[in-house]
Structures are given as structure tokens and as C-alpha cells.
N, C-alpha and C positions, 0 to 999 in steps of 0.2 A: 504494500500500500504506500502511495506517495503522499507524504505529509508536508508539502511545501506551504510555507506561510507567505502570503502576499500582503504587502502594506500599501495602503492607499496613498497616493501622492497628495501633498498639501499645496500644490501649485494651482494657480488659476488657469483657466482654459486659454485665455488670451493674455497678451502682454499689456503693459500700461498704455502704450501708444494706441493699441487697438480699442481700448475702452475710451480713450480721449476722442478718437475719431467717431466712435459710436455715439457718444454724448453730443458731439457736434452735429452729426447727421440727424439725430432726434430733434435737436433744436432747430435745424433747417426745415424739417418736416412740419414742426409746430408753427414756425414762422410762415410757411406756405399756407397752412390752414387759417391762420389769423388774417393773412392778406386776402384770402378768399372770402372770409366772413363779412368784412366791412362793417358799416354802422347802420343804425336805423334811420329812416327818413324823418324829417321834421314834421311832415303831415302824413300820417299813415293812410289816408284816403287818396293820396296822389301818387301815381307811379312815375318815378324819375328814371327814364331809360338810361341816361348817361352814367348814373351811379350804379345801376344794376349790371350793365354790360360794359364796364370800363376795361381798359387794357390791363389794369392790375388784377382784377378778378378773373378775367377770361384767359389771359395769356401768361402773365408773370407768375401768378400764384401756382398754377399747375406745373410750370417749369421748375419752380423752387421746390415743390414737393417731389417731383421726379428726381431732381438733383440730390435731394436728401436720401431717397431710396437707393440711388446709385452709390452714394457715399456709404450707406449701410453695408452694401455688398462688398465694397472696397475695404471697409473696416473689418469685416469678417475674413476676407481672403488675404489681407495683408500679413506677411510674415514679419513678425516683430523680432528685434534683436535683443529684447530684454532678458 
């Protein structure tokens, strides 16, 4: 009978730089959703087309969110030297 004792490693899965990149990516995703949300109109009975369909909400915010997700993939795949 083979009685080998295995010890669990106390190391983290990723290095310090990976976690820093991951936090930055999550912040970028949150920023994109905040840009997408916008504010409420002064008069709720009036539809303001330019506020709803602005460049920030329609183009910039989704690009920022996608950049955040790409950064998450990079943070996971990046080989850290720590």
C-alpha cells in the first residue's frame, strides 16, 4: 500500500500583477456601465432623444465594457513573474 502524504500549496493561483490587472478590468467594466446608465431627465413626461441616444451611451460605453472584458482575459492569461 502506498502511503504518500501530499501537502496543499499555500500559494495563490495568480500573481500580484494578475490581481492588479483584474481589479483594473473590473473597474473598467463598472465605468462602462455607469457611462451607459446616464441620468434622469428633468421632466419625466418629455422624451429627450439626444440624451437617450448620445455617443457616450451608444458607442463609448459598450466599447469601454468590451475593453474591460478583454482586459479580464488578459489578466487571467498573463504569466506573472512573481
